[in-house]
N, C-alpha and C positions, 0 to 999 in steps of 0.2 A: 597148687592150683586149689586148695579149699582154704588158703589163707584171704583170699578174695572177699570172704565170707565174715571175715572177722571186722573187728572194730578197726576205724584207721589209726587209732593211737596203738595197735597189737604189736606193731614193729618197732616203735618207739619205746613202749614199756620193756618188750623182750631185749633191745639193746641196753637200756638203762639196766636193767636185773644182771646182765651178763658183765657188763663194766663193773658193776660192783662186786660182784664175784670175783671178779679177775683183781680188783682192788683189795678184798680181804684176802686172797690168795698172797698175793705180791707183799703185803703188810705182815702175813706172817712168817712169810718166807726170811725178809727181810730182818724180822726180831731175831730168827732162830740163828742168822747168820751174825749177827751181832752179838748174840750170847755164845756160840760157838766159837768166834774170832777173839772177842775181848780177853784181857787177860785180867788177872787182880792180883792184890797183895794182902798178903797177913803179916799180922804181928809176931803170931805165936802159933803153934799146932793147935791150939782150942780154934783160935780164929779162923785158919785155915780149913779146918773140919767143917766149921760153921758154912763159911762159904761156898764151900764143896756140895754141902746137901743143899745148901741153896739156889746154886746153878743147876744142879740137877732136877729139882723141883720144878724150877723154869723151864727147862729142855722138857721135862715130860708135860707139862700144861700147853708149850709149844706142839709138841708131837700128836697129843690129844685134838688141839683145834685142827690140824692140818690132815690129821686121820678122817675127822667127821666132815670136812669140807671136802675131801677125795671120795669117799663113801657115800655124799649125798646121791638118793636116787633121784631126786628132782634134776639134779645137774649131768647127771649119768645116764639119764633113762633114754635109751636107745630105742628107735621105731624100728621095728622087723623089717627086712627087707622083703620086696614082692617075690613070692616063687617064681614067676614066669612072667614073659610080657603079653601071655594070652590073657593073664588076669589082671592086668594092670586097672581095667575101668572098675572091677569090682574094688580093688586094694585101693582106689584114691577116694572113691565113695563111701568105704569102712572109715578110713582115715578123717576122710570130711565129718562123719556121722561121730566118729569118737572126740572130735577136737569140739564140736558145735555141741554134745551131749555136757560138756562140762560149763557152757556160758549158754544162758538162757536168753540174753539180750542177742549174742551173735546168732542163735537159732531162729530167734524171732525175724531177725533182718536177712537171713536165708530163705526163709519162708518167703519174705517180699520179693528177695531177690527171683524167686522162680515162680512168681506170680499166684502163690497159694494165698496170700493175705494181701489185704491192703495198705499202702501206706498211711492212708489215715488213721486206721486201726495200730497200726504200728507206732507213730506219732502220738495219739492218744494214750497209748498204754505207757510209753515208755517216754514221754516228754510233757504232756500236759500235767499231770500231779506232781513230779518234781517241782516243776519250775510254775503250781498255780498261785504262790503266793509271792511272785517277783513283783514289783511296782511296775504299772501298765502305763502308758502314754495317755495322756488326755484327748478328749476328741476334739478336731481340728477347729469345730466353731468357738470352745473354750481357748485353745491356743489364740486365736487371731483376734479374740475380743480382748486381752492383755492389752495395756498399755505398751509403746514402744520402749524398749531397757534405754537405747540412746536417749529419747527424750528425758526420761527420768532421771539420765546422769546429767544430762544439759540444767535441767531445772535445780538440782543438787549444786551445783558448781556456779549456778549464776550470781548467789550472795556472795560468794570469793570472788568473783569476776569485778563486779561492781566494786567492791572494798578494796581490790587490787587498782582499779582503775581511778579509785578516789585519793587512796595512797600515792599513785604515779604523779595525780595532778597537784596534791601538795608538795609532792618531792620538786617538780616543776616549779611552784610558786618561792619556794625555797631556794633554790638555785638560782632563777632571776633576780629573788632581792639580795643574795650574796654577792652575784657578780656587779649588780648596782653599786652594793655597798664598796665590792673593791674598787669601781672605777673612780667612787669618790673619793676612796681613802688609796694614794699609791702604796704599790708593793714595799714591803721592808726588804731591799736588798744592801748593798754596803752601808756604811758611814756616809748620811747624808744629811741634808737640813730639808726639813718638808715647805709647804707653801707658809703654814702659821708660824714658821720660825722655830719650830722643835728641832734639834739634833738628835737623829738615833744612830744608836750604835749597839755593836755586841761583842762579847769576849766571851772566852772558854779557859778552862783549866782543867786538864783530867777528866773528870766524869761530869763538872761543873758547867753550867752554860748562863750566861748575864745578858740581859736587854736592857737597854739605857735609853732615857729620855731626858734631856738635857735644854734647859731656856734659862735665859739672862733672869738673875733674880737676888737674893740676900743670901744664900748661902743653906738654905733647906735641903737635908738629903734623907731621904728615905728608901727602905728595902723592904721589899714586899709588903709594903702599906705601913711599915713600922719605921722610927727613926734609926738611924744606922747604930746609936749607942744601944738602942734595945734589941736589936739585931745580933750586931757582932758586940758582944759583952765585954769581951776579952781586947784589950788594949793593941796587942799586936796585930791581930785581925784588923781593926779599923785603922790601923796605920799602913798596913797593905793594901786596903781598898782606896784609901785617900792619898798615897803616897804620890799621883801627879800632880796634885792639887796643891800638895805643900810644896812639892821641888818648884811649882810654878806661881804661887804665891797667889793662887784665884781661889782659895777658900771660902768666901764670903762673894763672891761672884756669878755664882749659878746654881739655882735650884735643880736638883737632879732625882730622878725617880727609877728605881731599878728594879727589875724582878730577876731573881736567881732561882736557879731549880737543879736538884742532883748534886752529889758529892758531900763534900762534910763543908766546915764553916773555913777550912785554909784553902782550898780549893774554890769555892765561893768568891772569899775575899780577894783572890787572885786573877778570877775573871772580872770581877767588878774593875780592879785595876787596871786591867786592858782595853774595858770597854769606856773608863774614864780618859784614860791616856786618849783613845783613839776620836773621842767626842772634842776633846781640847784641842787637837790637830785640826779638826773641820772649822771648829771655830775660829783658831788663830793657826794659820798653817808656818806661821812664823818658829812654831815650838816642835815643828817635825824631828827636827836634828835632837833638840833636848830629849824629845820624849819616845827616840826610835827604840830603844829598847823595853818600853812596857807596852809600845802596840805592837810587839810580836805577840803571836799565840805560844805558848811555851807547850808543845805536844809530849813532851816526857810523862811517861806513865812509869807505875810500879811494875817490873818485870812479872812476871806470874812464877808460882813455884813450880817445882819440877818434882816428877815422882823420882824418890830415891836420894833428895835432897832436901837439907834442911830449911833453904830458902829456894829464893831463886837460882842460886848457883853454889852456895853454901853448903858444902859437905858436913855429915855429922862425924864427932870427936873419934878418931881413930882409936882403938882401943888393942892392945898388942894381946890379952887375954880375956 
């Protein structure tokens, strides 16, 4: 009956307090159970005596804690019983006064409930002063006189949108120019001769790739803009690259421009050899049977090293001891 005059948070606070008290009791009981049930090992008699004294001290501390919790008057305080049903009204009123006397705010709120005090007086006494420094809303005239935040955001992003539009327009122009250039220059597919009479081929070997342009000429050969003797300084690499020309006797009949990338000089030389052989087969189809072994791309690569092996498959030297 009297609890309806207390703060609305009283029940929550009381439940939380009881839960915390039960949690403390359970923690103390578990600690005492662990101390009593766990065993310990001792190296000698002195160590055993020391551990026994330490265990006895810990159990004593836990017993003191449990005794304090069980003897807590706030936890074990019992409300006296009502002497008889005839005194029920006076009993409840006494309990109410006893409860409200400990809390001034609850006492004032009970006065408001009984109609002895005005709600505005209770509000000004308990809410105005504690919350007088809290930020307040601005007047409506000031709020509605400010510019629309959405309009400010649109103005903020307007230059970026204009820049993005100009970038899209530039990209569209570049794409149109690239497509027009592609229409003017046919796509590089397989080995073929374009309208200008240039033979285009490509070759690969391991990680190297070569793109070749061949035209009838005096025998000038360049690799990545350099003479072939300057690019492939070793004779063996130059022989690999020019082997189809030397085999067919056409060293001085064609001008060749090669672009190579990736891999090492050996792989690049073999990629150039494949491209040259394919270009000669396009220029002179009768050489296809003679250069058949050079026109095929050799796709062999070094097998990767495996874990636990010296190389791809080679094992380590076995040692008995």
